[in-house]
C-alpha positions in Angstrom: 19.6 -49.4 -32.5 22.7 -47.2 -31.9 24.2 -47.1 -28.4 24.4 -43.8 -26.4 27.1 -43.4 -23.9 25.9 -41.9 -20.5 28.5 -40.7 -17.9 27.4 -41.7 -14.4 27.5 -39.1 -11.6 27.6 -41.1 -8.4 29.0 -41.0 -4.9 30.4 -44.4 -3.7 27.8 -46.2 -5.7 24.8 -43.9 -5.0 23.6 -42.6 -8.4 22.6 -39.0 -8.5 19.3 -38.0 -10.0 20.7 -36.1 -13.1 22.2 -39.4 -14.3 18.8 -41.1 -14.2 17.4 -38.2 -16.2 20.1 -38.7 -18.8 19.1 -42.3 -19.2 15.5 -41.2 -19.9 16.8 -38.8 -22.6 19.2 -41.4 -24.0 16.4 -43.8 -24.7 14.9 -41.4 -27.1 17.9 -41.6 -29.4 19.3 -45.1 -28.8 20.3 -47.7 -26.2 21.9 -46.3 -23.1 25.3 -47.7 -22.1 26.4 -46.2 -18.8 30.0 -45.5 -17.7 30.6 -45.7 -13.9 34.0 -44.8 -12.5 35.7 -44.9 -9.2 34.8 -46.5 -5.8 31.5 -48.2 -5.8 31.1 -48.2 -9.6 29.8 -51.7 -9.8 27.2 -50.9 -7.1 25.5 -48.5 -9.5 24.4 -51.3 -11.9 21.1 -52.2 -10.3 19.6 -48.7 -10.3 21.1 -48.0 -13.7 19.6 -51.2 -15.1 16.2 -50.2 -13.6 16.3 -47.0 -15.6 17.3 -48.3 -19.0 21.0 -49.0 -19.1 21.6 -52.1 -21.3 25.2 -52.2 -20.2 27.3 -50.7 -17.4 31.0 -50.2 -18.1 32.9 -49.9 -14.8 36.4 -49.1 -13.8 37.7 -48.6 -10.3 41.0 -46.9 -9.6 42.4 -44.5 -7.0 43.2 -42.0 -9.7 39.6 -40.9 -10.0 39.6 -39.7 -6.4 43.2 -38.6 -6.1 43.4 -36.4 -9.3 41.2 -33.9 -11.0 39.1 -34.6 -14.1 41.7 -36.0 -16.6 41.5 -39.7 -15.4 37.7 -39.5 -16.0 38.2 -38.1 -19.4 40.7 -40.9 -20.2 38.1 -43.5 -19.1 35.3 -41.9 -21.1 37.5 -41.7 -24.2 38.3 -45.4 -23.7 34.5 -46.2 -23.5 33.9 -44.1 -26.6 36.6 -46.0 -28.6 35.2 -49.3 -27.3 31.6 -48.9 -28.5 31.6 -46.0 -31.1 28.3 -44.5 -29.7 25.8 -42.3 -31.5 26.2 -39.6 -28.8 27.8 -39.0 -25.4 25.6 -37.5 -22.6 27.1 -35.9 -19.5 25.4 -34.2 -16.5 25.7 -30.4 -16.8 27.7 -29.8 -13.6 30.9 -27.7 -13.5 32.9 -30.9 -13.6 30.7 -32.5 -16.2 31.1 -29.7 -18.6 34.8 -29.8 -18.3 34.9 -33.5 -18.9 32.6 -33.1 -21.9 34.7 -30.3 -23.4 38.0 -32.2 -23.0 36.4 -35.3 -24.5 35.0 -33.4 -27.5 38.4 -31.9 -28.2 40.1 -35.3 -28.1 37.6 -37.0 -30.5 37.4 -33.9 -32.8 33.6 -33.5 -32.2 31.3 -30.7 -31.6 29.8 -30.0 -28.1 26.5 -28.6 -26.8 26.3 -27.6 -23.2 23.3 -26.9 -20.9 20.7 -28.6 -23.0 17.2 -28.7 -21.5 15.7 -31.3 -23.9 16.8 -33.9 -26.4 15.1 -35.6 -29.3 16.0 -37.8 -32.2 16.6 -36.1 -35.6 17.2 -37.3 -39.1 20.9 -36.2 -38.9 21.5 -37.0 -35.3 20.2 -35.8 -31.9 18.6 -32.4 -31.7 19.2 -30.5 -28.4 17.1 -27.7 -27.1 18.9 -24.9 -25.2 17.7 -21.7 -23.4 20.1 -19.0 -24.4 20.9 -15.2 -24.0 19.8 -15.1 -20.3 16.9 -17.4 -21.2 15.4 -14.9 -23.6 15.5 -17.4 -26.5 15.1 -21.1 -27.0 17.2 -22.7 -29.7 17.4 -26.2 -31.3 20.8 -27.4 -32.4 22.6 -30.4 -33.6 26.3 -31.3 -33.9 27.5 -31.1 -37.4 30.9 -32.7 -36.9 31.8 -36.0 -35.2 30.0 -37.7 -32.4 27.7 -35.4 -30.5 28.9 -34.6 -26.9 26.0 -33.1 -25.0 25.7 -31.9 -21.4 22.2 -31.7 -20.0 20.9 -29.5 -17.1 19.4 -31.2 -14.1 15.6 -31.3 -14.0 15.4 -31.3 -17.8 13.5 -34.6 -17.9 11.4 -36.7 -15.6 13.0 -39.8 -14.3 11.3 -42.8 -15.9 11.9 -46.5 -14.9 12.5 -48.8 -17.9 14.1 -52.1 -16.8 17.0 -53.3 -18.9 19.8 -55.8 -18.5 22.3 -53.5 -16.8 25.0 -56.0 -17.5 28.3 -55.1 -15.8 31.4 -55.1 -18.0 34.9 -54.1 -17.0 36.3 -51.2 -18.9 39.9 -51.3 -19.9 41.5 -47.9 -19.2 45.0 -46.7 -19.7 45.7 -43.3 -18.0 47.5 -40.6 -20.0 50.6 -38.8 -18.7 48.4 -35.8 -17.9 46.1 -37.9 -15.6 48.3 -37.3 -12.6 49.1 -33.6 -13.4 46.8 -32.1 -10.7 46.6 -33.9 -7.4 43.8 -33.4 -4.8 45.7 -32.6 -1.5 42.7 -32.2 0.9 38.9 -32.4 1.1 36.5 -30.7 3.4 33.1 -32.3 3.7 30.3 -29.8 3.2 28.0 -29.4 6.1 24.6 -31.0 5.4 21.6 -28.8 5.8 19.2 -31.7 5.3 17.8 -30.0 2.2 18.0 -31.1 -1.4 21.0 -30.1 -3.6 20.2 -26.7 -5.1 20.7 -27.6 -8.8 18.8 -30.9 -8.4 15.9 -29.8 -6.2 12.3 -30.1 -7.5 11.4 -27.0 -5.5 13.6 -23.9 -4.8 12.7 -21.0 -2.5 15.0 -18.0 -2.9 15.4 -14.8 -1.0 16.8 -11.5 -2.3 17.5 -7.9 -1.2 14.0 -7.6 0.2 14.8 -10.1 2.9 16.8 -7.3 4.5 19.3 -9.2 6.6 20.9 -12.6 7.3 18.7 -13.2 10.3 15.6 -12.8 8.2 16.5 -15.7 5.9 15.0 -17.9 8.6 11.6 -17.3 7.2 12.8 -18.3 3.7 14.3 -21.5 5.2 11.0 -22.2 7.1 9.0 -22.0 3.8 11.6 -24.2 2.0 11.5 -26.8 4.8 7.7 -26.9 4.7 7.9 -27.8 1.0 11.0 -30.1 1.2 12.8 -27.5 -1.0 16.3 -26.1 -1.5 17.1 -22.6 -0.5 18.6 -20.1 -3.0 19.6 -16.5 -2.8 20.1 -13.6 -5.3 23.4 -12.0 -5.9 22.4 -8.9 -3.9 21.7 -11.1 -0.8 25.0 -13.0 -1.3 27.1 -9.9 -1.8 25.6 -8.4 1.4 26.8 -11.5 3.3 23.3 -12.7 4.2 23.7 -16.1 2.6 26.5 -18.3 1.3 27.7 -18.0 -2.3 27.1 -21.7 -2.8 23.4 -20.9 -2.7 23.5 -18.1 -5.3 21.1 -18.5 -8.2 22.0 -16.5 -11.3 24.5 -16.0 -14.1 27.5 -15.9 -11.8 26.0 -18.5 -9.4 24.1 -21.7 -10.1 21.5 -22.3 -12.8 18.4 -24.1 -11.6 15.4 -25.5 -13.4 13.0 -26.9 -10.7 9.3 -27.7 -11.1 8.6 -24.8 -8.7 10.6 -21.7 -8.1 9.5 -19.2 -5.4 11.3 -15.8 -5.5 10.8 -13.7 -2.3 12.0 -10.1 -2.2 13.8 -10.5 -5.6 13.4 -7.7 -8.1 14.3 -9.9 -11.1 17.5 -8.4 -12.5 18.6 -10.1 -15.8 21.6 -11.7 -13.9 19.2 -13.6 -11.6 16.7 -14.4 -14.3 19.4 -16.1 -16.4 19.8 -18.7 -13.6 16.1 -19.6 -13.0 14.0 -18.6 -16.0 13.7 -22.2 -17.2 11.9 -23.2 -14.0 8.6 -24.9 -14.9 6.4 -22.8 -12.6 7.6 -19.4 -11.1 6.0 -17.6 -8.2 7.1 -14.2 -7.0 6.4 -12.3 -3.8 7.4 -8.7 -3.9 5.8 -5.5 -2.5 6.8 -3.5 -5.7 4.1 -4.2 -8.3 6.5 -2.9 -11.0 9.3 -5.3 -10.2 10.7 -6.9 -13.4 10.3 -10.4 -11.8 6.6 -10.1 -12.4 7.2 -10.1 -16.2 8.0 -13.8 -16.2 6.1 -15.3 -13.4 3.2 -17.7 -13.6 1.8 -16.4 -10.3 2.6 -13.1 -8.6 1.8 -11.9 -5.1 2.2 -8.1 -4.5 2.8 -7.8 -0.8 5.3 -7.7 2.0 7.2 -11.0 2.1 7.3 -10.7 5.9 3.5 -10.9 5.9 3.1 -13.3 3.0 5.8 -15.9 3.5 5.0 -16.8 7.1 1.3 -17.1 6.2 2.2 -19.4 3.3 4.4 -21.5 5.5 1.6 -21.8 8.1 -0.9 -22.8 5.5 1.3 -25.5 4.0 2.1 -27.0 7.4 -1.6 -27.0 8.3 -2.5 -28.8 5.2 0.3 -31.3 5.7 -0.7 -31.9 9.3 
């Protein structure tokens, strides 16, 4: 069976969930070979092996932390040349898409970004995408070269599939461009204790109807009762009620959780583009004609200031 290269997104050896999802998808089209780079790379082998990686190619060097993107592209290209894979899969983060694009250009291959599903085809992997603000679903395959595909988080369930996970050192020679852009400082992001927005299984978002920064406390309370991430519409972010890092939409972050709860959000196309692939959508809005109700699985016509606290109380009661 052909090998499939999977780029590992990890922090000091702690593998992030989107990578485990990629391993699940990679097993549909071949044998996953993981590429882990930077500090703690070798520490990823155990969990990667548990989820289907037959081999784990590792390389640790200061360049991965000290410089932007290019060292990782150099390493992924080295892995590609070493194993000649049937496809290369990369998590669909901002950095992941840049890495994938640069790699595709170097190896003269086509690229598909933001796939939400992957299956084997007679002429290579077939990727499913949600396009034009999630108004259409398309199936595509790469017609030239080795497919390079980025996959959105929460596109597949994580499935354990024990494999060897043999650790092998990857030989990497950095290009002249690798040290072109240096990282001069880092500021740790304050932890809210909530899941990462793009990776969360449940997202609770507030919009213009929240009517003030102080009122986002009720959105946060509902999110905390569910173990969810907190999102916000562009209107709420532009008003200064919530940080831009939590914006869901075309100019914010795209999410695809199992459950998305939209509170006080009208459902403008810009917002829908960032959440329409959610598996189950619930909307709370006092305007029965709000566009958001056109795409929901469950809709509640009512004042969020009445509905959300009651919902939070009921969830906490059932949990307790």
